[in-house]
N, C-alpha and C positions, 0 to 999 in steps of 0.2 A: 735346593740349588747348591752347586759346588762352590760358588763364590758369593760372599756378602757384598752389599753395596760399598761398605767401607774399603774392602780390599780391591774394588775396581778402580778407585781413584789413582793409586800409583801405577796400575796397569795401563790405564788410558794415557797417563803422562808419559810412560815409557814408550807407548806407540807413537806419540807425537814427536818425541826426541828421535826415535828410530827413523821415522819418515823424513824428518828434517835432515838427518845424516845421509840418507839415501838419495833424496831429491836435490839437496843443496850441498854438494861436497865441500869440505873445508869449513863447515859451520858448526861443528861439534864443539863441546866445551874443552876438549883436550887439545885441539889444534887451532891455530889462528886462521883467519880468513885467507884463503889462497886466491891470488889474482888469476883470472882466466888467461889462456894463451893470448899472446899479442896478435895484432891484426896480421903482421907479417907471417907468423907461424900458421895462422888460419888460412892464409892465402896459399901456403905451400901444401895444404892438405889436398890430396887428389880429388878433383871434382869433374863432373861431366862438362866438357868444353862447349857443348851445343845446347845451351839453355833454351834458345829460341826454337830449335828443332823439337826438343822435348815438349815445350809448351804447345807448339803447333800440332804435334801428333795427338795430344790430348783432346783437341777440338775436332778431330776427324770423326765423321759418322758414316759407317758403312763402307762398301767397296767403291762407291763413286766419289769418295773423298770430299763430300760436302761437309762444310764446317758448321759447328755450333755458333749461335749468335754470341757476341761478346757478353760476358757475365753469366752465361747459361751454366747450369750445374753439370758437372761431368758424371756420367754413369759409373757405378761402382763395378768395374770390370777388372779382371786380373791385369790387363795391360795398363789401365789407369792407376791401379794401386802401385805397380812397379814405377810408373812415371812420377807419381806423387812422392814415392820414396826417394827417387833420384833427385827431384827438384828440392825436396826437403833437405837432403844431405848436401846439396850444392849451395843452397841459398842461406840456410839457417846460420852457419858460422859467420858469414859476413854481416847479416842483419843483427845477430846477437852481439857481435863485436862492436858495431856502431852504437847500439843501444847501451852496451856496457860502458864504453868510453864516455858516453854522455853523462850518466849518473850512476857510477858503480855502487855507491853506498845506498842510495835510495832504491836501486833495483834489488840489492840484497835485502833491504828492509821489506820491500814489497813481497818478495818471494817468501820470506820468513813469516810475514803476517798472513799470507795466503794459507800457509801450512797451519798456523794457529787457528785461523777462521774455519778451516776444515774440521778441526777437532772440537770446536765450540759446540756443535749440536749434541755431541756425546756428553760434554760437560753440562749442557743445559738440561738434558734428560736426567743425568745423574743428580743434579741439584734439585730438580723438581721431585725426583723419587725420594730423596732424603727428606725433603720437606713433608711429603705425604706420610712417610714412615714416622716421622717425629709427631705429626698430628695424630696418627693412628695410635701410637703408644700413649700419648697424653689422654686421648679419649678413653682407651681401654683401661688405663690405670686410674682414671677418675681425677687426674691432676690437671685437666684441661682448663686453662685460664686465658683471658683476653690478652694478658701480657705475653704469654707464651705464643699466642697466634701472631701478635704484632712483631715479636722478635723474629719468627720464621719469615714473616712477610718482609721485614726490613732486610733480612739476609738475601732473600730472592730479589728484592729491588736493587740491592747493592750489586748483586751479580749482573742484573740486567743493565745497570748503569755502566759497569765496567765493560761489558760486552759492547754497549753502544759507543763508549769512548774509544775502544779499540777499533771499532768499525769506522768511526769518524777519522781517526788518525790514519788508518789504512787508506780510506778513500781520498783524503787530502794528499797523501804521498803519491797515490796513483795518478791524481789529477796533474800534479807537478811533472811527474815522469812522462805522462802521456802527452801533455802539452809540448814538452821539449821534443818528444819523439815525432809528434805531428809536424812541427817546424822542420825537423831534420829530414824526414822523408819528402815533404813538400818541396824543400829547397833542392834536394837531390834530384827529384823528378823534374823540376824547372830547369836545373842546370843541364841535364842530359837532353831535355826536350829542345832547348835552344841550340844544341849542337847539331840537330838533325836538319838536313837540307831538303829541298823540294823533291828530288828524285826518290829519296828514302820515304818521305811522307806520302808519296803517290802510290805506294804499295798498299793494297787493301788489307793484307795480313798485318802489316806494320801498324796501320790505323787501329785494327782490332786489338793488337797487342798493347798499344798505348791506352786504349779505352779500358782494358782490364787492369792495366797498371794504375790508371786513375781511380778505379774502384777500390783497389788495394790502399791507395793513399788516403782516400776519403774514409776508409774504414777506421782510421785513427781518430776521426772526429767524435766517436762515441762507441761504447761497447755494443756489440752485435749490430753495428750499422749495416744497413742493406741486407740484413739476414746473413751476413758473412762476418767472420771473426778476423780481427787484426792480431798481430803477434801478442799484444797485451791481453786480448781475450783468451789466448792460449793459456795464460796464467790460471784461468779457471780450472784447467785440467789438474793443476797442483792441488787446489783446495778441494776439488771433487774427489780426487784419488785419496787425499788425506781423510776426507769425510767418509768415503766408502770403506777404507780399511779400519777406521775407528769403529764404525757400525759393526763390521764383521767381528772385530775383537770383542766388543761388548756382548754381542750375541753368543759368541763361542764361550765366553766366560759364564754366561747365564745358563747355557744348555749343555755343553759338552762335559762329560765326566759323570753326570748323574742322570742323563736323559737318554733313553734308547735311541739308536740311530734311526729306526723307522719313524719315530715321533718327530725327529728333526727334519727328515725328508718330507714328511707330511706337512709340517709347518711351512717350509720353504715353498713347496708346491702350491699350497693354498694361497700363499702371499703373492706368488708370481702369476697365478691364474688370471687375475684381471688384466695384467699387461699383455698376456698371451692372447686373450680374447679380443682386446683392443687392436692388437696387431692383425688378427684375423679379420677384424671389422673393416679394414681398408688402409692400414698404415704400413703394411709390409713392403710397399714400394717406396717408402720415404727415403731409403738410402740411395735409391737409384735415380728417381725423378727423371725418367727418360725424356729425351727431346728428339722427336722424330724429324724426318726430312720435311714433312708438311709444316710442322711448327716453325722450322727455320725459314721456310719460304714465306709463311704468313707474317712472321716477325719482320723479315726484311721488307715486305710490302708495306706494312704498317709504318716502319721507320722512314721509308722513302716518301710516303704521303705526308708524314709529319714534317719532314725537312722542306717539302714544297710549301706547306702552309706557313712555316715560320721564317723562311728565308726571304730577304728583301731582293735577292738577285733575280728570283723568278717572278716577282710581283707584277712587272709590266705585262709579261705574257699571260699570267693568270687573269689579269683584268681584261686584257685585249680579247682573249679567246674564251672568257667566261668559264674558266676551269674550276672555279670554286665548288660548285655542286658535285662535279665528278670526283674531285679530291676528297670531299667529305663522305660521299657514298663509298668510295674504295676504302678509305680509312675505317669507316664504321664496320664494313663487312669483315675486314682483316682483324679489327680489334675484338669484335664479338666472337669470331672464330678462335682467336688466341685465348680469350677469357674462358671459352668453353673447354679448351684443352687444359688450361691451368686448373679449372674446377674439377675436371675428371682426374687429373693427376694428384690433386690434394685429397682425394678420397671422398669428396662431397657427393659425387654422382655414383653411388654404390648400389648394389643389388638389394633384394628383399631381405636376405639373411643378414647382411651387414646392417641394414636399417633396424632390423629387429634386435640384433645384439646391442646396437648403440643406444637403444631405449632402456636397456637394463642397467640399473645403477650397480655397476660391477663392484666398486669399492664397498658400498654398503652391504651388498649381498654376501660378500665373502669376509667381511670384517669379523663377524662372529666366529666363523670357522677358523680364522687365523689364530684364535685363542685356544683352540682345542689342545694343542700340544702342551701348553702351559697348564691347563686344567687337568691333564692326565697325570701330571707329576705333583699337583698341589697336595694330594692326600698323603704323600710320603716325605714332604719337605716342609720347611718352615717359611715358605714363600710369603712375603709381605705384599701389601697393596702397592707400595713403592716399587718393588721389584716387578710386579705385574705391569705397572704403568711404564716402567723403563723398558720392559720387554716389548710391549706394544709399540711404543714410540720409536724404538730403535729399529724394529722390524719394518714398520712403515717407512721410516726415513731411509732405510737401506735401498728399497726399490725406487723411491723418489730420486735418490742420488744416482742410482744406476741408470734410470731413464734420462736424467739430465746429462750424465756422462756420455751416454750413447748419442744424444743430440749434439753435444759439444764435439764429439769425435766426427760426426757427420759434417758439421759446419767446418771443422778443422780440415777435413779432407778436401772440401771445396776451396777453402781459403789458401791451401798450399799452392793451387794453380794460379791464383791471383798474385801470391807472393812470387811465384816463378815468373809471371808476366812482368812484374816490377823489376826483378833482377835481370831478366832478359833484356828489358828496355834500356837498362843502364849500360849494357854491354854492346848495344848497337853501334856499329861504326858507320858514320855518314857515307853514303855511296860516293860522294865527290871527294872525300878525304883519301889521299893516297896512303899506302902503307909506309911505315917509318923508313924502311930500307930503300924506298924509291923516291922519297921526298927530296926535292931540290929547292933551295931558297930562291926567291925572286931576285933577279939581278937588275938593279936600277941603273939605267943608262944616262938619264938626264936629257935625252933627246926625243923622248916619246916611245911608244910601244910598237914593236914590229909584230904583225900578225900574219900568219900564213894558214889558210884553210884549204885542206886537200881532200876532195872526194867525201865530204862530210854528209852523213845521213842521220836522221832522227825521226822516230815515231813516238807519239804520245802514248802512254800506257793505256791499253785497251783500244787503241786506234787501229783501224783496218788499213789505212794507207799512210805512207810517210809524210810528215809535215815538211821535212827537208830531205832532199835527195841529191847526192853527188854535187854538193856545193863546193866551188873552188874560187878563191880570191886571195889577193896578197896586198898588204898595206905596209908601206915602209915607215920607219920611225918619223913622227912629226907630220905625216900626211893627213889629209881630211878626206873621208869617204862618205858619200851619200848613197843610201840604199833606197831605191824607189821601186814602185810596182803597184799593181792593182790590189784591192782588198783581198785578204786571204791568200796572198802569194807566199807567206812565210817570213815576212820582214821582222815582225816582233819576236817570232820564235827564234830566228837566227840571232837577234840581239840578246835574248836570254841565254843562248848557248855561248855566245862570245863573252858575256858577263859571268859565266860560270854559275848561273842560276839553275840551268838545266844541263844534264849530261847529254852526250851524243852516242849513237849506237855503233857507228863505224866511221872510219876516216881518220883524219889527223887535224888537230888544232894546235899550232905552235905559237908560243909567245916568246919573243926575243930568241927564237931558235930552240926553245925548250917545250916539250910536250906539256900541255896545260894540265894533264892528269898527274903530273909529277909535282905540281905546285899545290900548297895548302890553300884552299879557297879563301881563308881569312887573310893570308899573306898576299894573295893576288888582289883581293878586294880593297886592301889598304892603298893600292895604287890606281884605283878607279873611282870615277864619280859618274852618276847617270841620272837621267830623268826618264822614268817609265811612262808609257802611254797610260796605263791605269795606275797613276801615282796615288799614294795614300793621303787621305785627308783626316788628320787627327783632330779630335775634339779637344783642343787645348789652345794655349796662347799662340799668337803669331811668333813670338820669340822661340817657343819650344818647337813649333812646326818647322821653322827654319834651322834652328840650332841642332836638330837631330841629324843634319847632314854631316856635322863634325862635332861629336859630343864633347870632346875636351874644351871647345870654345863655346859651348852651349850657353854658359852663364855670362859670356862677354857681350855686352850691348854693342860695343864698337864692331865686333866681328859680324854680328847679326845685321846691324845697320849697313855695313859695307856690302854684304851679300844681297840685301834688299835693293840697294842702289844699283848694283851691277845688273840685277834682273829687271830694273825699271819699275820696281814695286815700292819705291820710297814714298811717292805721292799718295799711293793707295793706302799705305799703312798710316801715314800722318792724318789721313781723313777718317780713320777709324776712331771710335769713342775713346779707347784707352791706348792708342798707339800699338806698340809691340806687345803690350800687356792685354790686348783685346783677345778674349777667348772666342775661337772660331767654331762654328757648327760643322762637324765633319759629315760623314755619310750616314750618321745615325746608328750605325752598328757597333760603334765603340764608345761606351759611356765611362770608360776608365780614365777620363782626362785628369782626375785628381792626382793620378800618379805622376803627371808631368809638372804639376804646379807646386812650387815651393815658396811662393811669394804671397799667399793669401788671396789670390785672385780667382779662386775656383768658385766663388759665390756669385760672380757677376753673370749676366745673361749671355747666352751664346749668340754670336753674330754670324750671319750667313754671308757667303760670298758667291759671286757668279762663277761660271766655268773658267772664263778668262782670268779672273782675279785669283782663283785657286791655282791656275797654271803658273802665274807669276810667283806664287809662294813656293811651288814645287821647284821651279827653276832657281829660286834663291837658295833653297835647300841644297841643290846640287852645287851651286857656286860656293857654299860654305867650305866644301872640300876641294873643289876644282882649283882653287888658288894655291893649294898646298904644293910645295916643290916635289914631294914624293909621288904625286899623282901624275900618271903618264898616259892615261886613256880617259877621254870624255865621250860618253855615249848618250845621245838624246833621241828618244823615240817619240816622234811627233811633238816636239816641245812647244811649238807655236801654233798648234791647230786651232786654238780658240782666241788667238791674238790678231789684232789688226796689222796692216802692213808696216806701220811706223814702229809698233812694239816689236814686231818680228825682226825688223832691221836692227833695232837696238840690241836685241838678244844676240844675234849672230855677230854684230860688231864687238860685243863684249866677249864672246867666245874667242874671236880672233885676238882680242887684246890679252886675254888670259893665257892663250897658247903662245904668245910672242912677248914675254916679259922684257927681253933684251934684243928684240929684233928677229932672232932665230926661233923657229918653232921648237918647243920643249915638250909638247903633248900631242898625241895622236887623237883625232876627233872622228867620231862616227855619228852621223845623224840620219834618222829615218824620216822621210817626209813625202807628202803627196804633192807638194808644190815644187814643180820643176824649176821655177825661177830661183828657188833657194838651193836646189841641187847644183846649180851652175857655180856656186861658191866653192864646191869641193874640188880637190885635185883629181879624184877618181869617182866614178859612178858605177854602182852595181844594179843592173836591171833584173828584178826577180819575177818569176812566173811559175806557178804550180810547184813551189817549194824548191826551186833551183835558180841559180844565176844564169840567165840566158845571154846577157851581154855585160861586158866589163871593160871600162876604159875611161878616157876623159870625155868631157861634154862634146868637144869637137869630133873626137873619134867616133862616138856613138851616133852623132848626127850624120857623119859621113857614111856609116854602115847602112843607113836607111832602113833599120829594122824596127824592133819593138819600141825601143826608147825614142827613136825619131818620130814614130807615129804618135806615141803618147805625148811628146813635147809639142808637136804641131797641133794636136787636139786641145792642148791646154793654153796655147798662145792666143 
């Protein structure tokens, strides 16, 4: 052999240092550690502006533009390779910048240790080869003693202990960095998710984007989570590349220079043959993992049935119409079909030739032939047993590392699209949020909110007919408007549009003479309080349920008690086991009530309330904010539907009291009701039918018309 084992040690060390210099700039001995570009500089780097468009394009299948299911692996096509490169170039600087700012020194240590860990297999093989050679010399010379054996064993154990210590230090450092990174990405995801509004979340592509973004975030919970790699799993590429180049360096030192080229080619060919035959046996499609149109449809059907089974919203209809057996049969057929597709894609359902090849112990069959090149040169060299051992181990390690590298690259390719989904999700602008150049601040008048609705139309996403069409009405500052009509006439939909929960398709909605689309929703909502027909029932204390109406006063017992008294719920709360500290049983779907509790009351039993009692709590929540001087609009959607006549009168008397703190009205009031006796309290009444306002005026004016409202009023009296 052209190189001895002793001469290989400085060569391997030189390879490690060289790789460290190439893969981690600024970490050489000659130069101090250089800081990476600042976040501002990274943001000035030219990037693709449409991350969402690139992500969406990667999900397209075929000419009919059907999309892959969220989390499905992208096929390895030229187009997807180009998209992956674009997403990687656009997202990586920002991701790496955030991670670097978090723990710069620990990340440097982590990369350095990954480089060292990549070189360790070569050092391990070298150490074992030296030990074998020493024992061989001792046996041949006749100087073999137990003490000599114990000495060599102690040296090997010391090497193993050092390697284990280094691995422990590296793992501990990685855990610290990864925990911090997990918190960082989870917080960033939560921050941007809370910014999104209902119209944005109603887009199915946006929901798929958020689902893939969530997969990316969850990948930080552990290495190779969900079969996909997080950015920290990408670090494995460094150690694998370091290990691969080290193996190549050792093999070249052992073979080149004294071994004929045809012998080297034979050696590599025989070593690579098992991997080639394994690829032929059914793994050649592992890069592509195709997802057909059929798979997408089956997966969607399976997910739809699962949602039906798990959702409490559909439970009454499922029980009433006995849909359980049908749901189970449909899910079972879809699930079996999907599992069959996955089995065929994973190579388990292969033909006769593949099954025959899979029964051949490929590594064992060719292990003897892999040593032929070394045996061919044994007669002309002084090759030792240690060198022979090092050659075999390095050659086998080379292809194991190459296979792991290919697998890592494949997972990296899929992970890039999840990273692209995360970055695209953070750049989404809520649909209700105006552009900065068009934003107008809300002008507080102190006299109530003026609202003008002109020819307003709205259709729910996916709907075939408009829910609102050509709605026109006008409310002066400080006026009270009652919206009445039959069920399904569009009253609650109009309320959500007026509250800027839903957007509208066409027409105009002016607030104090300003187009509402020029107002920041958060700025607008700060001047509004409301009770929704489907109000939330939080599984937490009475105090928290009411205090959520105005979070700054949430901890104030006085403010909560005042709101409860205004809503006529004081006696109800005093009758509860723990008063305002009583934990209420919500709708059963939200069990995160511990997040609301900060007073140690989360261990008590949940207390149930009736529909009317819950309605009083919801009205109290609205009154927490309604009393604020900056609030100029109060909207109540069927606020007293479950209350008796006495309680109903108390609520509306309170509303009148709140809106007239000094005699003159300072707030505009809109209430939706099916009780026309209540509607008489309003200054104006809007009669809705089939999504539009068919009559608008005072109670007396509408009775005088003798139209829809008059007929409804006479029927209710």
